[in-house]
C-alpha positions as semicolon CSV with decimal commas, in nm:
position;residue;x (nm);y (nm);z (nm)
1;X;0,043;-0,010;0,036
2;X;0,149;0,382;-0,063
3;X;0,265;0,605;0,231
4;X;-0,118;0,837;0,281
5;X;0,013;1,206;0,129
6;X;0,078;1,476;0,423
7;X;-0,147;1,795;0,385
8;X;0,147;2,082;0,506
9;X;-0,164;2,301;0,627
10;X;-0,386;2,399;0,883
11;X;-0,664;2,482;0,629
12;X;-0,974;2,266;0,709
13;X;-1,105;2,325;0,364
14;X;-0,749;2,224;0,183
15;X;-0,828;1,909;0,358
16;X;-1,213;1,881;0,322
17;X;-1,154;1,899;-0,097
18;X;-0,869;1,627;-0,069
19;X;-1,140;1,398;0,069
20;X;-1,406;1,496;-0,134
21;X;-1,138;1,397;-0,425
22;X;-1,107;1,062;-0,283
23;X;-0,719;1,101;-0,214
24;X;-0,692;1,036;0,126
25;X;-0,451;1,246;0,367
26;X;-0,326;1,349;0,692
27;X;-0,315;1,767;0,772
28;X;-0,052;1,869;0,931
29;X;0,043;2,249;0,976
30;X;0,380;2,420;0,853
31;X;0,381;2,724;1,073
32;X;0,642;2,895;0,800
33;X;0,635;3,276;0,816
34;X;0,464;3,383;0,491
35;X;0,730;3,681;0,316
36;X;0,624;3,954;0,177
37;X;0,533;3,817;-0,194
38;X;0,624;4,173;-0,346
39;X;0,986;4,126;-0,282
40;X;0,944;3,798;-0,570
41;X;1,030;3,879;-0,921
42;X;0,687;3,761;-0,991
43;X;0,336;3,623;-0,776
44;X;0,348;3,307;-0,930
45;X;0,759;3,231;-0,810
46;X;0,703;3,360;-0,455
47;X;0,366;3,110;-0,421
48;X;0,598;2,802;-0,540
49;X;0,866;2,926;-0,296
50;X;0,605;2,970;-0,015
51;X;0,502;2,586;-0,099
52;X;0,812;2,467;-0,138
53;X;0,844;2,637;0,220
54;X;0,564;2,479;0,380
55;X;0,637;2,137;0,252
56;X;1,057;2,107;0,366
57;X;0,907;2,263;0,756
58;X;0,668;1,938;0,710
59;X;0,912;1,682;0,576
60;X;1,132;1,523;0,844
61;X;0,865;1,519;1,088
62;X;0,713;1,245;0,831
63;X;1,025;1,097;0,601
64;X;0,886;0,797;0,327
65;X;0,511;1,051;0,292
66;X;0,482;1,235;0,013
67;X;0,417;1,608;0,111
68;X;0,142;1,820;-0,044
69;X;0,190;2,176;0,062
70;X;0,017;2,531;-0,117
71;X;-0,026;2,907;-0,084
72;X;-0,327;3,107;-0,230
73;X;-0,436;3,484;-0,260
74;X;-0,633;3,720;-0,450
75;X;-0,489;3,932;-0,705
76;X;-0,719;4,292;-0,752
77;X;-0,567;4,558;-0,996
78;X;-0,259;4,406;-0,894
79;X;-0,246;4,441;-0,509
80;X;-0,207;4,115;-0,363
81;X;-0,492;4,045;-0,101
82;X;-0,423;3,777;0,146
83;X;-0,648;3,681;0,448
84;X;-0,777;3,944;0,678
85;X;-0,639;4,007;1,014
86;X;-0,958;4,115;1,178
87;X;-1,344;4,267;1,062
88;X;-1,170;4,629;0,921
89;X;-0,921;4,419;0,676
90;X;-1,180;4,252;0,591
91;X;-1,410;4,526;0,500
92;X;-1,122;4,644;0,286
93;X;-1,040;4,316;0,089
94;X;-1,469;4,338;0,002
95;X;-1,494;4,624;-0,098
96;X;-1,189;4,682;-0,344
97;X;-1,358;4,319;-0,483
98;X;-1,678;4,451;-0,503
99;X;-1,788;4,536;-0,885
100;X;-1,480;4,467;-1,027
101;X;-1,265;4,194;-1,166
102;X;-1,019;4,011;-0,969
103;X;-0,786;3,607;-0,927
104;X;-0,741;3,366;-0,664
105;X;-0,341;3,205;-0,784
106;X;-0,232;2,939;-0,562
107;X;0,102;2,825;-0,605
108;X;0,156;2,424;-0,510
109;X;0,450;2,230;-0,512
110;X;0,455;1,829;-0,415
111;X;0,750;1,628;-0,258
112;X;0,848;1,292;-0,344
113;X;0,810;1,040;-0,053
114;X;1,191;0,932;-0,080
115;X;1,246;1,319;-0,157
116;X;1,432;1,251;-0,477
117;X;1,216;1,523;-0,693
118;X;0,933;1,761;-0,620
119;X;0,666;1,857;-0,875
120;X;0,524;2,227;-0,822
121;X;0,274;2,403;-0,997
122;X;0,062;2,747;-0,993
123;X;-0,348;2,837;-1,119
124;X;-0,538;3,107;-1,151
125;X;-0,886;3,149;-1,152
126;X;-1,091;3,476;-1,290
127;X;-1,397;3,566;-1,057
128;X;-1,638;3,904;-1,089
129;X;-1,827;4,003;-0,793
130;X;-2,178;4,129;-0,837
131;X;-2,149;4,510;-0,625
132;X;-2,301;4,485;-0,340
133;X;-2,548;4,689;-0,147
134;X;-2,407;4,779;0,262
135;X;-2,641;4,472;0,360
136;X;-2,501;4,224;0,159
137;X;-2,172;4,340;0,286
138;X;-2,278;4,404;0,657
139;X;-2,464;4,056;0,660
140;X;-2,188;3,852;0,519
141;X;-1,942;4,019;0,736
142;X;-2,121;3,964;1,059
143;X;-2,137;3,594;0,911
144;X;-1,714;3,582;1,041
145;X;-1,713;3,335;0,695
146;X;-1,446;3,544;0,626
147;X;-1,233;3,474;0,882
148;X;-0,909;3,288;0,798
149;X;-0,977;3,283;0,379
150;X;-0,790;3,397;0,127
151;X;-0,924;3,781;-0,002
152;X;-1,213;3,780;0,276
153;X;-1,454;3,539;0,102
154;X;-1,571;3,210;0,128
155;X;-1,680;3,053;-0,195
156;X;-2,003;2,892;-0,198
157;X;-2,034;2,710;-0,549
158;X;-2,233;2,684;-0,718
159;X;-2,521;2,937;-0,645
160;X;-2,331;3,189;-0,499
161;X;-2,514;3,526;-0,444
162;X;-2,226;3,746;-0,424
163;X;-2,041;3,603;-0,774
164;X;-2,169;3,697;-1,124
165;X;-1,895;3,478;-1,311
166;X;-1,645;3,221;-1,302
167;X;-1,324;3,100;-1,502
168;X;-1,101;2,818;-1,416
169;X;-1,080;2,601;-1,137
170;X;-1,335;2,623;-0,844
171;X;-1,130;2,439;-0,664
172;X;-0,887;2,686;-0,655
173;X;-1,091;2,935;-0,561
174;X;-1,090;2,760;-0,180
175;X;-0,720;2,651;-0,176
176;X;-0,609;2,396;-0,383
177;X;-0,648;2,347;-0,786
178;X;-0,775;1,937;-0,741
179;X;-0,763;1,894;-1,163
180;X;-0,365;1,948;-1,188
181;X;-0,286;1,842;-0,838
182;X;-0,520;1,496;-0,917
183;X;-0,358;1,470;-1,308
184;X;0,041;1,493;-1,165
185;X;-0,091;1,241;-0,850
186;X;-0,193;0,986;-1,138
187;X;0,068;1,067;-1,352
188;X;0,361;1,050;-1,170
189;X;0,356;0,769;-0,938
190;X;0,694;0,762;-0,818
191;X;0,544;1,073;-0,569
192;X;0,446;0,774;-0,326
193;X;0,719;0,550;-0,402
194;X;0,987;0,478;-0,150
195;X;1,354;0,288;-0,280
196;X;1,629;0,147;-0,101
197;X;1,997;0,279;-0,145
198;X;2,220;0,159;-0,300
199;X;2,461;-0,097;-0,120
């Protein structure tokens, strides 16, 4: 039996996505400090670096098991939005996204069970939010669903009243581009293989 995947994340949403896809995994938070993504040559490079840092932090604690890590941000008019620090920060983010297009980017990495190689990728999804009323905004802030969510927003697909249109991976908005990850796991079974060292 191949070793079970380790998800280097404390996000219950990412773990739930894997479970819904039939991918068995144990979640292990990495507690890696997040760097300023503006310091990287481009957003994709920064997200992959952070995902690899998370995987590398967890790997020594779980030898012989493949590691999956990811990082997700929203991009609005060139501004990077991560998780809100409080209600006021969430309100700022939501007002910025009301009635406009934005992108959700996820960088991810898969570290092989024998640590001999990694596979990385980036996915992005384009979303257009409706123009929200003050009542819509306050109701959403009051429900607390913004907490711990990239861009202060939790997608309720397929009947999300706040979304005008979505192009790309729905699961990517929640935190993992399952289409890319499932394809990689199926295409590269060596991610789960352990090799005895040569004598």
